[in-house]
C-alpha positions, 0 to 999 in steps of 0.5 A: 578696183583690182580682180580679186579673183585673179589675186586669189589664183595667183596666190594659190598657184603660188602655194601650189606652184611644183615648178614647171616649164611650158614650151621651154619658158618657166610656168607655175604648175601643179600635178595631180595623179589618180584623178577619178574621171566621171562618166555618163551615170556617175560613175567613175570610168577613169583615174588620170593624172591632171596638170594645172596651169594658169590661162595666162600661159596659153596651153594647147593640146600637144604641148610638153609641160615639164612639172617637178622634172617629169615631162607630161603631154597636154591631151585634153583640156579638162576645165578653165576658169578664166584664170587657171586651166586643168588638163589631162595628161599623158 
């Protein structure tokens, strides 16, 4: 039996892929700007840019990722569900 969640994430990444490279290798990637960072008391404490990458690409803090022709540095992992990782970038 195939993993339906892996297929779903593959399909979503294909739809939202903005074309990227990670450590010089092609990777599916999408970037979001102005994402609200929620603080301790449910208030917005900052707005950041977040890139979504497949977990299988093994992204690490400090890596450079290029999305849509713009280079970013992976700062800290926001979330991971085992299929895709969301990273704060600078």
